[in-house]
C-alpha positions as CSV (number, residue, x, y, z in Angstrom):
1,X,173.1,-245.8,88.1
2,X,170.3,-243.4,86.9
3,X,169.9,-239.8,88.0
4,X,167.5,-240.5,90.8
5,X,169.7,-243.2,92.3
6,X,172.7,-241.0,92.0
7,X,171.0,-238.2,93.9
8,X,170.0,-240.6,96.6
9,X,173.6,-241.8,96.8
10,X,174.8,-238.3,97.2
11,X,172.5,-237.6,100.1
12,X,173.5,-240.9,101.7
13,X,177.2,-240.1,101.4
14,X,176.7,-236.5,102.7
15,X,174.9,-237.7,105.8
16,X,177.4,-240.5,106.4
17,X,180.3,-238.0,106.0
18,X,178.8,-235.5,108.5
19,X,177.6,-238.0,111.0
20,X,180.9,-239.9,111.1
21,X,182.9,-236.7,111.2
22,X,180.9,-235.5,114.2
23,X,181.2,-238.8,116.1
24,X,184.9,-239.4,115.4
25,X,186.3,-236.3,117.0
26,X,186.3,-238.2,120.3
27,X,186.9,-241.7,119.1
28,X,190.7,-241.4,119.3
29,X,190.7,-240.0,122.9
30,X,187.6,-241.3,124.5
31,X,189.3,-243.9,126.8
32,X,192.0,-241.4,127.7
33,X,189.2,-238.9,128.5
34,X,187.5,-241.3,130.9
35,X,190.8,-242.2,132.6
36,X,191.7,-238.5,132.9
37,X,188.4,-238.0,134.7
38,X,189.6,-240.4,137.4
39,X,188.0,-243.7,136.3
40,X,189.9,-247.0,136.4
41,X,190.2,-249.3,133.4
42,X,187.3,-251.3,134.8
43,X,185.2,-248.2,135.3
44,X,186.1,-246.7,131.9
45,X,185.1,-249.8,130.0
46,X,182.1,-250.4,132.2
47,X,181.0,-246.9,131.3
48,X,181.3,-247.9,127.7
49,X,179.3,-251.0,128.5
50,X,176.5,-248.8,129.9
51,X,176.7,-247.0,126.5
52,X,176.1,-250.3,124.7
53,X,173.5,-251.2,127.3
54,X,171.7,-248.0,126.3
55,X,171.8,-249.2,122.7
56,X,170.3,-252.5,123.6
57,X,167.6,-250.9,125.8
58,X,166.5,-248.4,123.2
59,X,167.0,-250.2,119.9
60,X,163.4,-251.5,119.8
61,X,161.6,-248.3,121.0
62,X,163.6,-246.2,118.5
63,X,162.8,-248.7,115.8
64,X,159.2,-247.6,116.4
65,X,160.2,-244.1,115.5
66,X,162.1,-245.2,112.4
67,X,159.2,-247.4,111.1
68,X,156.3,-245.4,112.5
69,X,157.4,-241.8,112.1
70,X,160.0,-242.2,109.3
71,X,163.7,-242.6,108.9
72,X,164.2,-238.8,108.5
73,X,162.5,-238.2,111.9
74,X,164.7,-240.8,113.6
75,X,167.9,-239.3,112.1
76,X,167.0,-235.8,113.3
77,X,166.1,-237.0,116.8
78,X,169.5,-238.8,116.9
79,X,171.5,-235.7,116.1
80,X,169.8,-233.7,118.9
81,X,170.0,-236.5,121.5
82,X,173.6,-237.2,120.8
83,X,174.6,-233.5,120.9
84,X,172.9,-233.0,124.3
85,X,174.4,-236.2,125.8
86,X,177.9,-235.4,124.5
87,X,177.8,-232.0,126.1
88,X,176.7,-233.7,129.4
89,X,179.8,-235.9,129.1
90,X,181.9,-232.8,128.8
91,X,180.3,-231.4,132.0
92,X,181.0,-234.6,133.9
93,X,184.7,-234.4,133.0
94,X,184.8,-230.8,134.2
95,X,183.1,-231.7,137.5
96,X,185.1,-234.9,138.1
97,X,181.7,-236.6,138.5
98,X,181.2,-240.0,140.3
99,X,180.9,-243.2,138.3
100,X,177.1,-243.4,138.5
101,X,176.8,-240.1,136.6
102,X,179.0,-241.4,133.9
103,X,176.8,-244.6,133.7
104,X,173.6,-242.6,133.3
105,X,174.9,-240.2,130.6
106,X,176.6,-243.2,128.8
107,X,173.1,-244.7,128.5
108,X,171.8,-241.5,127.0
109,X,174.7,-241.6,124.5
110,X,173.5,-245.1,123.5
111,X,170.0,-243.7,123.1
112,X,171.4,-241.1,120.6
113,X,173.1,-243.7,118.5
114,X,170.0,-246.1,118.4
115,X,168.2,-243.4,116.5
116,X,170.9,-243.8,113.8
117,X,171.4,-247.6,113.8
118,X,169.9,-249.1,110.7
119,X,168.1,-245.9,109.9
120,X,170.2,-244.4,107.1
121,X,171.0,-247.8,105.7
122,X,167.3,-248.7,105.5
123,X,166.5,-245.3,104.0
124,X,169.2,-245.8,101.4
125,X,168.1,-249.3,100.3
126,X,164.4,-248.5,100.1
127,X,165.1,-245.3,98.2
128,X,167.4,-247.1,95.7
129,X,164.8,-249.7,95.1
130,X,162.3,-246.9,94.5
131,X,164.7,-245.3,92.0
132,X,165.0,-248.6,90.1
133,X,168.7,-249.0,90.9
134,X,169.9,-252.4,89.5
135,X,173.5,-252.5,90.7
136,X,174.8,-254.4,93.7
137,X,174.5,-253.1,97.2
138,X,178.1,-253.7,98.0
139,X,179.1,-250.9,95.7
140,X,177.0,-248.2,97.3
141,X,177.6,-249.5,100.9
142,X,181.3,-249.7,100.1
143,X,181.4,-246.1,98.9
144,X,179.6,-245.2,102.1
145,X,182.2,-246.9,104.2
146,X,185.0,-245.2,102.2
147,X,183.4,-241.8,102.9
148,X,182.9,-242.8,106.5
149,X,186.6,-243.8,106.7
150,X,187.7,-240.5,105.3
151,X,185.5,-238.6,107.8
152,X,186.8,-240.8,110.7
153,X,190.4,-240.3,109.5
154,X,190.0,-236.5,109.6
155,X,187.9,-236.4,112.8
156,X,189.9,-238.8,114.9
157,X,193.3,-237.5,113.9
158,X,192.1,-233.9,114.4
159,X,190.6,-234.8,117.7
160,X,193.8,-236.2,119.0
161,X,195.9,-233.2,117.9
162,X,193.3,-230.7,119.2
163,X,193.3,-232.5,122.6
164,X,197.1,-232.4,122.7
165,X,197.3,-228.7,122.1
166,X,194.3,-227.7,124.2
167,X,192.7,-230.3,126.5
168,X,190.7,-233.6,126.3
169,X,187.4,-231.8,126.6
170,X,187.6,-229.6,123.4
171,X,186.9,-232.4,120.9
172,X,183.7,-233.1,122.7
173,X,182.5,-229.5,122.2
174,X,183.5,-229.7,118.5
175,X,181.4,-232.8,118.2
176,X,178.3,-231.0,119.5
177,X,178.8,-228.2,117.0
178,X,179.1,-230.5,114.0
179,X,176.1,-232.5,115.1
180,X,173.9,-229.4,115.1
181,X,175.2,-228.5,111.6
182,X,174.3,-232.1,110.4
183,X,170.8,-231.6,111.8
184,X,170.3,-228.7,109.5
185,X,171.6,-230.6,106.5
186,X,169.4,-233.6,107.1
187,X,166.4,-231.4,107.6
188,X,166.9,-230.0,104.1
189,X,168.1,-233.0,102.1
190,X,166.7,-236.2,103.7
191,X,163.2,-237.2,102.7
192,X,161.6,-240.6,103.0
193,X,161.0,-242.2,99.5
194,X,160.1,-245.7,98.7
195,X,158.8,-246.2,102.3
196,X,155.5,-245.1,104.0
197,X,155.6,-244.9,107.8
198,X,152.9,-246.7,109.7
199,X,152.1,-244.7,112.8
200,X,150.4,-246.3,115.8
201,X,148.4,-244.3,118.4
202,X,149.6,-246.8,121.1
203,X,153.4,-246.6,121.7
204,X,153.6,-249.7,123.8
205,X,151.6,-251.7,121.3
206,X,153.8,-250.4,118.5
207,X,156.9,-251.3,120.5
208,X,155.6,-254.8,121.0
209,X,154.8,-255.0,117.3
210,X,158.3,-253.9,116.3
211,X,159.8,-256.5,118.6
212,X,157.6,-259.2,117.1
213,X,158.6,-258.0,113.6
214,X,162.3,-258.1,114.6
215,X,161.9,-261.7,115.8
216,X,159.8,-262.8,112.8
217,X,162.0,-261.1,110.2
218,X,165.2,-261.8,111.9
219,X,165.7,-264.5,114.5
220,X,163.0,-266.8,113.0
221,X,164.7,-266.6,109.6
222,X,167.6,-269.2,110.0
223,X,170.3,-267.6,107.8
224,X,169.6,-264.2,109.4
225,X,169.4,-265.7,112.9
226,X,172.9,-267.2,112.7
227,X,174.4,-264.0,111.3
228,X,172.8,-262.1,114.3
229,X,174.1,-264.8,116.8
230,X,177.6,-264.2,115.5
231,X,177.3,-260.4,116.1
232,X,177.8,-260.4,119.9
233,X,181.2,-262.0,119.5
234,X,182.5,-260.0,116.5
235,X,180.9,-256.6,117.4
236,X,181.6,-256.9,121.1
237,X,185.3,-257.6,120.4
238,X,185.4,-254.8,117.8
239,X,184.1,-252.2,120.3
240,X,186.6,-253.2,123.0
241,X,189.6,-253.5,120.7
242,X,189.0,-250.1,119.1
243,X,189.0,-248.3,122.5
244,X,191.7,-250.5,124.1
245,X,194.2,-249.6,121.3
246,X,194.4,-246.0,122.5
247,X,196.0,-246.7,125.9
248,X,197.9,-249.7,124.5
249,X,199.7,-247.6,121.8
250,X,200.5,-244.9,124.3
251,X,201.9,-247.5,126.6
252,X,204.1,-249.0,123.8
253,X,205.1,-245.5,122.6
254,X,206.2,-244.5,126.1
255,X,204.5,-241.1,126.4
256,X,201.2,-241.2,128.3
257,X,200.3,-237.7,127.1
258,X,201.0,-238.2,123.4
259,X,197.3,-237.9,122.5
260,X,198.0,-237.6,118.8
261,X,199.3,-241.2,118.9
262,X,195.9,-242.3,120.3
263,X,194.3,-240.3,117.4
264,X,196.6,-242.1,115.0
265,X,195.1,-245.5,116.1
266,X,191.6,-244.3,115.2
267,X,193.0,-242.7,112.0
268,X,194.5,-246.0,110.9
269,X,191.2,-247.8,111.4
270,X,189.6,-245.0,109.4
271,X,192.1,-245.4,106.5
272,X,191.5,-249.1,106.6
273,X,187.8,-248.5,106.2
274,X,188.4,-246.5,103.1
275,X,190.5,-249.3,101.6
276,X,188.1,-252.0,102.9
277,X,185.1,-250.2,101.3
278,X,187.0,-250.0,98.0
279,X,187.9,-253.7,98.2
280,X,184.5,-255.1,99.2
281,X,182.9,-255.1,95.7
282,X,186.1,-256.7,94.3
283,X,186.1,-259.4,97.0
284,X,182.4,-260.0,96.2
285,X,183.3,-260.5,92.5
286,X,186.1,-262.9,93.3
287,X,184.1,-265.4,95.4
288,X,180.7,-267.0,94.8
289,X,179.4,-266.7,98.3
290,X,179.2,-263.8,100.7
291,X,179.6,-266.1,103.7
292,X,183.0,-267.1,102.3
293,X,184.2,-263.5,102.9
294,X,182.6,-263.4,106.4
295,X,184.1,-266.7,107.6
296,X,187.6,-266.0,106.3
297,X,187.8,-262.4,107.6
298,X,186.5,-263.5,111.1
299,X,189.2,-266.2,111.3
300,X,192.0,-263.9,110.1
301,X,190.9,-261.1,112.4
302,X,190.9,-263.3,115.4
303,X,194.4,-264.6,114.7
304,X,195.7,-261.0,114.2
305,X,194.4,-260.0,117.6
306,X,196.1,-263.0,119.2
307,X,199.4,-261.9,117.5
308,X,198.8,-258.3,118.6
309,X,198.5,-259.5,122.2
310,X,202.0,-260.8,122.2
311,X,203.9,-257.8,120.6
312,X,205.7,-255.2,122.7
313,X,207.0,-253.2,119.8
314,X,205.1,-250.0,118.9
315,X,205.6,-250.2,115.1
316,X,204.7,-253.9,115.0
317,X,201.5,-253.1,116.9
318,X,200.7,-250.4,114.4
319,X,201.2,-252.9,111.5
320,X,199.0,-255.5,113.1
321,X,196.3,-252.9,114.0
322,X,196.3,-251.8,110.3
323,X,195.9,-255.4,109.1
324,X,193.1,-256.1,111.6
325,X,191.2,-253.0,110.7
326,X,191.6,-253.7,107.0
327,X,190.2,-257.3,107.3
328,X,187.3,-256.1,109.4
329,X,186.5,-253.2,107.1
330,X,186.5,-255.3,103.9
331,X,183.9,-257.7,105.5
332,X,181.4,-255.0,106.6
333,X,179.7,-254.0,103.3
334,X,179.5,-257.7,102.3
335,X,177.8,-258.6,105.6
336,X,175.3,-255.7,105.4
337,X,174.5,-256.5,101.7
338,X,173.9,-260.1,102.7
339,X,171.5,-259.0,105.5
340,X,169.6,-256.5,103.4
341,X,169.0,-259.0,100.6
342,X,167.2,-261.2,103.1
343,X,165.0,-258.5,104.6
344,X,161.7,-257.1,103.3
345,X,161.3,-253.3,103.0
346,X,158.6,-253.1,105.6
347,X,160.9,-254.7,108.3
348,X,164.2,-253.3,107.1
349,X,164.9,-250.7,109.7
350,X,163.5,-252.9,112.4
351,X,165.6,-255.9,111.6
352,X,168.8,-253.9,111.1
353,X,168.2,-252.2,114.5
354,X,167.7,-255.6,116.1
355,X,171.0,-256.8,114.5
356,X,172.7,-253.8,116.0
357,X,171.1,-254.7,119.3
358,X,172.6,-258.2,119.1
359,X,176.1,-256.7,118.5
360,X,175.7,-254.2,121.3
361,X,174.7,-257.0,123.7
362,X,178.1,-258.5,123.1
363,X,179.7,-255.2,124.0
364,X,177.9,-255.1,127.4
365,X,179.7,-258.3,128.4
366,X,183.0,-258.1,126.5
367,X,184.0,-254.5,127.5
368,X,183.9,-254.8,131.3
369,X,185.3,-258.4,131.1
370,X,188.2,-257.4,129.0
371,X,188.6,-254.1,130.9
372,X,189.1,-256.1,134.1
373,X,191.5,-258.4,132.2
374,X,193.5,-255.3,131.2
375,X,193.6,-254.2,134.8
376,X,194.9,-257.5,136.0
377,X,197.0,-258.8,133.1
378,X,197.6,-255.8,130.9
379,X,196.3,-254.7,127.5
380,X,198.2,-257.1,125.3
381,X,196.8,-260.2,127.1
382,X,193.3,-258.7,127.0
383,X,193.6,-258.3,123.2
384,X,194.8,-261.9,122.8
385,X,191.7,-263.0,124.8
386,X,189.6,-260.9,122.5
387,X,191.0,-262.7,119.5
388,X,189.8,-266.0,121.0
389,X,186.3,-264.6,121.6
390,X,186.2,-263.4,117.9
391,X,186.6,-267.0,116.7
392,X,183.4,-268.0,118.5
393,X,181.5,-266.2,115.7
394,X,182.8,-268.6,113.0
395,X,180.4,-271.6,113.8
396,X,177.4,-269.3,113.5
397,X,178.6,-267.9,110.2
398,X,179.1,-271.4,108.9
399,X,175.6,-272.3,110.1
400,X,174.2,-269.4,108.1
401,X,176.1,-270.5,105.1
402,X,174.7,-274.0,105.3
403,X,171.1,-272.6,104.9
404,X,172.0,-271.7,101.3
405,X,170.0,-268.5,101.2
406,X,169.8,-266.9,97.7
407,X,171.3,-263.8,99.2
408,X,174.5,-265.6,99.8
409,X,175.1,-265.8,96.0
410,X,173.2,-262.8,94.9
411,X,174.9,-260.5,92.5
412,X,174.0,-257.5,90.3
413,X,172.5,-258.3,86.9
414,X,175.7,-257.1,85.2
415,X,178.1,-259.1,87.4
416,X,179.2,-262.7,87.6
417,X,181.6,-263.9,90.4
418,X,184.6,-265.9,89.3
């Protein structure tokens, strides 16, 4: 890695660290926060579904910002939008607001995250190409996931402890403060290189053009299409499981106010991300095809969730949660490297955002459906059902594999898989 590429990597890791740290302060207690506000399981996970609906609704328009105004502008807008909507969430909790208000603000939270989705990753890949980086993407993306995991570990664990010694609203206020600090850091360090924004004087026309580019560069490209079609199942399940584990572990632990235990669940996922990010390049060197990793981890992850659904022991649940998180985390850099190697620079942010949209669309359906299952049958059964849904992604991953894209076997010039 030359000096320019190393500098770009440092900026990428700094932004990833700060952004994940800010977001993760509430991840360990978000479901408990919603239930404490008086929402039922169905309403809480439906509020989360409105969040993912916001991501689906705004992915394409914010893609116009990323490709038309620049990835830096998109990131800065995301920090401000997320800070404001997070503070509104805190106010709703204080006021014991009706469900419709939670739905509206959840959509605004989704808007904030759409400014981020695909933006930093697209910025990184184009900047590395500009800097003549010749290594494999799994290495840098894996490092990003490791940094993200550390930030999530610190933020989620701290959020749970802070909530226990103060109240459930304080972590939300901390998130607002950290987001404002990250705005300042990104303003100073993040500059678009290797990419020239193409601004359009007609926003609607630009949105239509971005949607067309998303379809042409994504869904009309068979190997990418099948990866995207798998996303609603895997991503939708992942979102539900992450938030359902909080009340599940409290239930198994036997203390509904042990918020630090809920933070522990998020912290375990974060630690698994660190290990998974470290393992991803090694996995890539051990197998000849990226889709081999994706298919295997999807099958194993689904089976673990089924087993998790049948356990009633707290420590067994923690062990299974750790295994599920590790398997999922190890696959993420491989999946993103596979996608990026099939996308042109001009369409990178657009197609990555559309991929995020596909995953979010699964969350819209899976979260309220499984939330209702949790109300009727309990959390363990809903997790077992989630494992079954996860397995529906496997046929699409196999279909992508059969297209024999060069990206499936792509490696760095200095590496050869066994």
